[in-house]
VOTI-693550 format. One record per residue (C-alpha): residue number from 1; residue in one letter; x, y, z. Coordinates in nm, 2 decimals. Each point is the difference from the previous one (the first is absolute). Layout:
VOTI-693550
  drenvo  vovex      xx      yy      zz
     NUM      A       X       Y       Z
...
//
This chain:
VOTI-693550
  drenvo  vovex      xx      yy      zz
       1      M    8.97    9.12    9.50
       2      S    0.01    0.37   -0.08
       3      A    0.25    0.17   -0.22
       4      P    0.28    0.19    0.19
       5      P    0.08    0.36   -0.10
       6      R    0.23    0.02   -0.30
       7      S    0.11    0.36    0.02
       8      W    0.11    0.16    0.32
       9      L    0.04    0.38   -0.05
      10      F    0.20    0.21    0.25
      11      V   -0.16    0.34    0.06
      12      P    0.16    0.27    0.23
      13      G   -0.24    0.05    0.29
      14      D    0.06    0.37    0.02
      15      S   -0.10    0.09   -0.36
      16      E   -0.37    0.06   -0.07
      17      R    0.06    0.01   -0.37
      18      K    0.19   -0.33   -0.01
      19      L   -0.26   -0.17    0.23
      20      Q   -0.27    0.10   -0.25
      21      K    0.20   -0.12   -0.30
      22      G    0.08   -0.32    0.17
      23      G   -0.37   -0.07    0.05
      24      E   -0.06    0.06   -0.37
      25      S    0.30   -0.22   -0.11
      26      G   -0.18   -0.33   -0.03
      27      A    0.24   -0.16    0.25
      28      D   -0.14   -0.30    0.19
      29      A    0.16    0.13    0.32
      30      L    0.13    0.33    0.12
      31      I    0.28    0.02    0.26
      32      L   -0.05    0.34    0.17
      33      D    0.36    0.08    0.11
      34      L    0.11    0.14    0.34
      35      E    0.36   -0.11   -0.03
      36      D    0.25    0.09   -0.27
      37      A   -0.23    0.22   -0.21
      38      V   -0.08    0.23    0.29
      39      A    0.24    0.23    0.18
      40      A    0.01   -0.05    0.38
      41      G   -0.14    0.34    0.07
      42      R   -0.31   -0.06   -0.22
      43      R   -0.09   -0.34    0.15
      44      P   -0.27    0.14    0.24
      45      L   -0.16    0.17   -0.29
      46      A    0.02   -0.31   -0.22
      47      R   -0.16   -0.22    0.27
      48      G   -0.30    0.23    0.01
      49      M   -0.02    0.01   -0.38
      50      I    0.01   -0.37   -0.03
      51      R   -0.26   -0.05    0.27
      52      E   -0.23    0.24   -0.19
      53      Y    0.07   -0.18   -0.33
      54      L   -0.07   -0.34    0.15
      55      G   -0.33    0.13    0.15
      56      A   -0.12    0.14   -0.34
      57      K    0.07   -0.29   -0.23
      58      A   -0.22   -0.30   -0.08
      59      R    0.29   -0.24    0.01
      60      R    0.06   -0.06   -0.37
      61      P    0.29   -0.02   -0.03
      62      Q    0.13   -0.16    0.32
      63      L    0.16    0.26    0.22
      64      W    0.31   -0.08    0.20
      65      V    0.23    0.22    0.21
      66      R    0.38   -0.03    0.02
      67      I    0.10    0.09    0.35
      68      N    0.35    0.09    0.12
      69      P    0.24   -0.27    0.14
      70      L   -0.08   -0.14    0.34
      71      D    0.30    0.16    0.16
      72      G   -0.12    0.34   -0.13
      73      E   -0.35    0.15   -0.03
      74      G   -0.18   -0.33   -0.11
      75      L   -0.22   -0.02    0.31
      76      A   -0.10    0.37   -0.02
      77      D   -0.09   -0.06   -0.37
      78      A   -0.20   -0.31    0.08
      79      A   -0.19    0.17    0.29
      80      A   -0.09    0.29   -0.23
      81      V   -0.14   -0.19   -0.30
      82      V   -0.16   -0.31    0.15
      83      R   -0.31    0.19    0.10
      84      A   -0.08    0.05   -0.37
      85      A    0.04   -0.38   -0.06
      86      P    0.25   -0.04   -0.28
      87      D    0.00   -0.33   -0.18
      88      G    0.35   -0.06    0.13
      89      L    0.34    0.14    0.12
      90      V    0.32   -0.03   -0.20
      91      V    0.29   -0.04    0.24
      92      P    0.35    0.10   -0.11
      93      K    0.34   -0.11    0.12
      94      V   -0.15   -0.32    0.14
      95      G    0.25   -0.24    0.16
      96      G   -0.23   -0.30   -0.01
      97      P   -0.35   -0.13    0.10
      98      A    0.07    0.06    0.37
      99      E   -0.01    0.37   -0.07
     100      L   -0.32   -0.03   -0.20
     101      L   -0.16   -0.18    0.30
     102      R    0.10    0.30    0.20
     103      V   -0.20    0.22   -0.24
     104      S   -0.28   -0.24    0.01
     105      H   -0.02    0.04    0.38
     106      W   -0.02    0.38   -0.05
     107      L   -0.29   -0.06   -0.24
     108      D   -0.18   -0.23    0.24
     109      A   -0.01    0.29    0.25
     110      L   -0.07    0.27   -0.26
     111      E   -0.28   -0.19   -0.16
     112      A   -0.16   -0.05    0.34
     113      R    0.04    0.36    0.08
     114      E   -0.18    0.11   -0.32
     115      G   -0.27   -0.27    0.01
     116      L    0.13   -0.16   -0.32
     117      P   -0.03   -0.37   -0.08
     118      P    0.30   -0.19    0.15
     119      G    0.26   -0.10   -0.26
     120      G   -0.15    0.20   -0.28
     121      I    0.31    0.21   -0.07
     122      R    0.26   -0.21   -0.18
     123      L    0.38    0.04   -0.03
     124      L    0.24    0.01   -0.29
     125      S    0.37   -0.04    0.08
     126      V    0.28    0.18   -0.19
     127      A    0.21   -0.30    0.08
     128      T    0.36    0.05   -0.14
     129      E    0.11    0.35    0.10
     130      T    0.28   -0.12    0.24
     131      A    0.26   -0.27   -0.02
     132      A   -0.15   -0.18    0.31
     133      A   -0.35    0.01   -0.16
     134      V    0.13   -0.18   -0.31
     135      L    0.17   -0.27    0.21
     136      G   -0.32   -0.05    0.20
     137      L   -0.25   -0.03   -0.29
     138      S   -0.05   -0.37    0.08
     139      D   -0.15    0.10    0.33
     140      Y   -0.33    0.09   -0.18
     141      A   -0.05   -0.37   -0.07
     142      R    0.01   -0.10    0.37
     143      I   -0.13    0.30    0.19
     144      P   -0.37    0.06   -0.10
     145      V   -0.12    0.36   -0.02
     146      P   -0.38   -0.02   -0.03
     147      R   -0.03    0.35   -0.14
     148      L    0.26   -0.04   -0.27
     149      H   -0.12    0.07   -0.35
     150      G    0.32    0.03   -0.20
     151      L    0.38    0.04   -0.02
     152      T    0.18    0.23   -0.23
     153      W    0.37    0.09   -0.03
     154      G    0.22    0.30   -0.08
     155      A    0.34    0.04   -0.15
     156      E    0.07    0.36    0.09
     157      D   -0.01   -0.02    0.38
     158      L    0.19   -0.33   -0.01
     159      A    0.28    0.15   -0.20
     160      A    0.03    0.28    0.25
     161      A    0.00   -0.25    0.29
     162      L    0.28   -0.20   -0.17
     163      G    0.20    0.31   -0.08
     164      A   -0.02   -0.08   -0.38
     165      S    0.07    0.27   -0.25
     166      S   -0.27   -0.15   -0.23
     167      N   -0.25   -0.29   -0.01
     168      Q    0.07   -0.05   -0.37
     169      D    0.26   -0.21   -0.18
     170      A    0.22    0.11   -0.29
     171      G   -0.28   -0.07   -0.25
     172      G   -0.26    0.21    0.18
     173      G   -0.20   -0.28    0.16
     174      L   -0.03   -0.09    0.36
     175      S    0.32   -0.15    0.14
     176      L    0.00   -0.34    0.16
     177      T   -0.05    0.11    0.36
     178      Y   -0.33    0.17   -0.09
     179      R   -0.12   -0.28   -0.22
     180      I    0.05   -0.23    0.29
     181      A   -0.20    0.23    0.23
     182      R   -0.28    0.02   -0.26
     183      S   -0.02   -0.38   -0.04
     184      A    0.01   -0.06    0.37
     185      C   -0.29    0.25    0.05
     186      L   -0.21   -0.19   -0.26
     187      V    0.06   -0.33    0.17
     188      A   -0.06    0.13    0.35
     189      A   -0.33    0.16   -0.10
     190      V   -0.13   -0.32   -0.16
     191      A    0.12   -0.20    0.30
     192      A   -0.19    0.23    0.23
     193      G   -0.32    0.00   -0.21
     194      A    0.04    0.36   -0.08
     195      Q    0.00    0.20   -0.33
     196      P    0.34    0.04   -0.16
     197      I    0.03    0.36   -0.13
     198      D    0.29    0.10   -0.22
     199      T    0.18    0.33    0.06
     200      L   -0.02    0.32   -0.20
     201      E    0.16    0.10   -0.33
     202      P    0.17    0.33    0.08
     203      D   -0.02    0.16   -0.36
     204      F   -0.37    0.05   -0.04
     205      R    0.06    0.13   -0.36
     206      D    0.14   -0.33   -0.12
     207      E   -0.31   -0.19   -0.08
     208      A    0.18   -0.27   -0.20
     209      A    0.21   -0.08    0.31
     210      L   -0.31   -0.01    0.21
     211      H   -0.18   -0.24   -0.23
     212      A    0.31   -0.23   -0.01
     213      A    0.02    0.01    0.39
     214      C   -0.37   -0.08    0.04
     215      A    0.02   -0.29   -0.24
     216      A    0.31   -0.14    0.18
     217      A   -0.16    0.04    0.34
     218      H   -0.33   -0.16   -0.11
     219      R    0.19   -0.30   -0.15
     220      E    0.19   -0.05    0.33
     221      G   -0.31    0.01    0.22
     222      F   -0.04    0.36    0.12
     223      T   -0.36    0.11   -0.01
     224      G    0.04    0.37    0.03
     225      K    0.25    0.29   -0.03
     226      I    0.07    0.33    0.17
     227      A   -0.06    0.32   -0.21
     228      I    0.15    0.35    0.08
     229      H   -0.19    0.19   -0.27
     230      P   -0.36   -0.02   -0.14
     231      A    0.15   -0.07   -0.35
     232      Q    0.12   -0.33    0.12
     233      V   -0.34   -0.13    0.12
     234      A   -0.15   -0.11   -0.33
     235      P    0.31   -0.20   -0.12
     236      I    0.02   -0.17    0.34
     237      N   -0.37   -0.09    0.00
     238      A    0.04   -0.14   -0.35
     239      G    0.32   -0.18    0.08
     240      F   -0.16   -0.20    0.29
     241      Q   -0.32   -0.07   -0.18
     242      P   -0.01   -0.36   -0.13
     243      T    0.00   -0.03   -0.38
     244      A   -0.30   -0.15   -0.19
     245      E    0.21   -0.31   -0.07
     246      E    0.09   -0.04    0.37
     247      V   -0.37    0.04    0.10
     248      A   -0.12   -0.25   -0.26
     249      F    0.25   -0.26    0.11
     250      A   -0.08    0.06    0.37
     251      R   -0.37   -0.05   -0.06
     252      R    0.07   -0.33   -0.18
     253      V    0.22   -0.12    0.29
     254      V   -0.27    0.08    0.26
     255      E   -0.27   -0.16   -0.22
     256      A    0.22   -0.31   -0.04
     257      F    0.04   -0.05    0.37
     258      A   -0.37    0.08    0.06
     259      A   -0.09   -0.28   -0.25
     260      N    0.21   -0.24    0.20
     261      P   -0.08    0.05    0.37
     262      G    0.22   -0.17    0.25
     263      I    0.28   -0.05   -0.26
     264      G    0.34    0.15    0.08
     265      T    0.13    0.01   -0.36
     266      V   -0.17    0.04   -0.34
     267      G    0.13   -0.02   -0.35
     268      M   -0.03    0.30   -0.24
     269      D    0.17    0.07   -0.33
     270      G    0.24   -0.28    0.05
     271      R    0.10    0.13    0.34
     272      M   -0.06   -0.14    0.35
     273      L   -0.13    0.28    0.23
     274      D   -0.02   -0.02    0.38
     275      M   -0.11    0.21    0.29
     276      P    0.26    0.28   -0.04
     277      H   -0.13    0.05   -0.35
     278      L   -0.35    0.03    0.13
     279      R    0.10    0.25    0.27
     280      Q    0.18    0.21   -0.26
     281      A   -0.30   -0.01   -0.23
     282      E   -0.22    0.12    0.28
     283      R    0.24    0.29    0.07
     284      V   -0.01    0.10   -0.36
     285      L   -0.38    0.01   -0.01
     286      A   -0.01    0.19    0.33
     287      A    0.21    0.27   -0.16
     288      V   -0.24    0.06   -0.29
     289      R   -0.16    0.33    0.02
//
């Protein structure tokens, strides 16, 4: 079991300077953006720059590309960058897994065209940007998408889709609608066997808020978080790295089950532990870097 990326840093695909800084940021994964961060008139330029960047890197960090929505320039984006074999595509404004399967069919053809291994390019869904998408999150549990790596969510586009003046409550936190979307995204990702990735913190200067958000997301089950500035990468990586106490406990759990093969429950520290505890311990150890 390998550790999933903790930090997913967005980088505008049309900025050579920001592409370079992104590669030096320490992020586990870069999302080379062709959507919101790039003006429509500069997208042809950005596709070429991203293709060159993909071809020049040794794939540490992972390199993903956010394409445009499927009813826009998404196919043109995918056709332009697949030849350079990104690790995956980030698909925005996704209505549900059926739309991801449509992208997967594109990739089947594009990988064959470029002589790439079939199924090698994975998908990450931005899964809550429309009202219909939020209502359909349970579909991820019943419609398999073999290429699916992860689900993330976003509060800004959803607020615009709902006609809301803000996604915050009177106290400055997320209002109930967006907390529901966040929780549903987490549950849907786990049900689909995909990585649950928490959304961004918009004020990259507020490190205290970022630390608090990472701690909360880690407790709830998210295993990574979106970053919009290189300064957010180190706090995110630290926030999703298991503590020494968590690692020590996980090792003891794994050792206890290994010492009692074929047993579904074991006793430790006055507690009865069963298979869910073992799976969680294995996840903790897989996340150790």
